[in-house]
C-alpha positions as CSV (number, residue, x, y, z in Angstrom):
1,M,82.4,97.3,109.5
2,A,85.4,95.7,107.8
3,E,87.8,93.7,109.8
4,F,91.1,95.4,110.6
5,T,94.4,93.4,110.5
6,H,97.3,95.0,112.3
7,V,100.6,94.8,110.5
8,S,103.8,95.8,112.3
9,D,106.8,97.0,110.3
10,D,109.7,98.6,112.1
11,R,111.6,99.3,108.9
12,V,110.1,102.7,108.4
13,R,112.7,105.2,107.1
14,M,113.2,108.1,104.7
15,V,114.6,107.3,101.3
16,D,118.1,108.5,100.9
17,V,118.1,111.0,98.0
18,G,121.7,112.3,98.7
19,E,123.2,110.8,95.5
20,K,120.4,112.0,93.2
21,A,120.9,115.0,90.9
22,E,119.0,118.1,91.5
23,M,116.4,118.6,88.7
24,K,113.4,120.9,88.0
25,R,110.3,119.2,89.4
26,L,106.7,119.9,88.8
27,A,103.5,118.2,90.0
28,V,99.8,119.0,89.5
29,A,97.1,117.5,91.7
30,A,93.3,118.1,91.8
31,G,90.2,117.2,93.7
32,S,86.6,118.4,94.2
33,I,84.2,119.3,96.9
34,Y,80.5,118.8,96.3
35,L,78.2,121.4,97.9
36,R,74.6,122.6,98.0
37,P,73.6,124.9,95.1
38,E,72.8,127.7,97.6
39,T,76.3,127.3,99.1
40,L,78.0,127.6,95.7
41,T,75.9,130.7,95.0
42,A,77.0,132.3,98.4
43,I,80.7,131.5,97.6
44,R,80.3,133.1,94.2
45,E,78.6,136.1,95.6
46,G,81.0,136.5,98.5
47,T,78.3,136.2,101.2
48,M,79.6,133.3,103.3
49,I,79.7,134.1,107.1
50,K,83.3,133.3,107.5
51,G,84.5,135.5,104.6
52,N,86.1,134.9,101.3
53,V,86.2,131.1,100.9
54,L,88.4,130.7,97.9
55,A,91.0,133.3,99.0
56,T,91.3,131.5,102.4
57,A,91.5,128.1,100.7
58,R,94.3,129.5,98.4
59,V,96.4,130.6,101.4
60,A,95.8,127.4,103.3
61,A,96.9,125.3,100.2
62,T,100.0,127.3,99.9
63,L,100.9,127.0,103.6
64,A,100.2,123.2,103.4
65,V,102.5,122.8,100.4
66,K,105.3,124.5,102.2
67,D,104.7,122.4,105.4
68,T,104.1,118.9,103.8
69,F,107.3,117.6,105.3
70,R,106.0,118.4,108.7
71,I,102.7,116.7,108.1
72,I,103.8,113.5,106.2
73,P,106.5,111.8,108.2
74,M,108.7,110.4,105.4
75,C,108.6,113.4,103.1
76,H,111.8,115.4,102.6
77,A,111.9,119.1,103.3
78,I,112.4,120.5,99.8
79,P,112.8,124.0,98.3
80,I,109.5,125.0,96.8
81,T,110.0,127.5,94.0
82,S,106.3,128.2,93.2
83,V,102.7,127.2,94.1
84,E,99.7,127.9,91.9
85,V,96.2,127.3,93.3
86,D,93.2,127.4,90.9
87,F,89.5,126.9,91.4
88,G,86.8,125.8,88.9
89,Q,83.2,126.4,90.0
90,M,81.0,123.8,88.4
91,E,77.3,123.3,88.7
92,D,77.5,121.1,91.8
93,H,81.1,121.3,93.0
94,I,84.3,123.3,93.1
95,K,87.4,121.7,91.6
96,V,90.7,122.7,93.2
97,T,94.0,122.3,91.2
98,V,97.4,122.9,92.7
99,L,100.6,123.1,90.8
100,V,103.9,122.9,92.6
101,R,107.4,123.6,91.3
102,S,110.8,122.9,92.9
103,I,114.4,122.3,92.1
104,G,115.6,119.4,94.1
105,K,116.3,115.7,94.4
106,T,112.8,114.4,94.9
107,G,109.4,114.9,93.4
108,V,106.7,117.3,94.6
109,E,103.5,115.2,94.1
110,M,103.0,114.8,97.8
111,E,103.2,118.6,98.2
112,A,100.6,119.1,95.4
113,L,98.3,116.4,97.0
114,T,98.6,118.0,100.4
115,G,97.8,121.5,99.0
116,V,94.6,120.1,97.3
117,S,93.6,118.2,100.4
118,I,94.0,121.2,102.7
119,A,92.3,123.6,100.2
120,L,89.3,121.3,100.1
121,L,89.1,120.9,103.9
122,T,89.4,124.7,104.3
123,I,86.5,125.1,101.9
124,W,84.5,122.6,104.0
125,D,85.3,124.5,107.2
126,M,84.4,127.8,105.7
127,V,80.9,126.6,104.5
128,K,80.0,124.0,107.1
129,S,77.3,126.1,108.7
130,A,75.5,126.4,105.4
131,E,75.9,122.7,104.5
132,K,74.5,121.2,107.7
133,D,71.0,119.9,107.7
134,A,68.6,120.2,110.7
135,F,70.3,117.2,112.4
136,G,73.8,118.7,112.1
137,Q,74.8,116.3,109.3
138,Y,76.3,116.9,105.9
139,P,74.0,115.0,103.4
140,C,75.3,116.8,100.3
141,T,78.9,117.7,101.2
142,R,81.7,115.4,100.0
143,I,85.3,115.6,98.9
144,D,86.1,113.5,95.9
145,A,88.7,112.4,93.4
146,I,91.9,113.8,94.9
147,R,94.6,112.7,92.5
148,V,97.9,113.5,90.8
149,I,97.2,114.9,87.3
150,Q,100.8,115.4,86.2
151,K,104.3,114.8,87.4
152,Q,107.5,115.7,85.6
153,K,111.2,116.3,86.0
154,E,113.8,117.8,83.7
């Protein structure tokens, strides 16, 4: 296990955006969850025990975007004007993409990243009974490549 070095910094504070001009903001983030082939089939066919996996993940992502400022301590509460959540079902994984728009004084990339992260975690939660092996482990399941794809302001 790697050695952990504790660093103390009492200068934690929110950035003052009071003097910044309001602008249209957009951010797109994406990430993937790798699953067993039979789990991906069950999602596609709508036969998962907990219900509609992608519909639930879409709602969870939207709620997470709207509550990012409650989850990440130094994020500002910003007016979200739209959230789009899309899913791409690949051969061995599902890709989640979240687009967030706002009109405000600060960017929305943290909101997009939070939406992707929570969508992926929701998918995992919805399918975990199908993903566990005989020992209760998840040998095939993994979340990967969460990143900002695009950020812009006008």
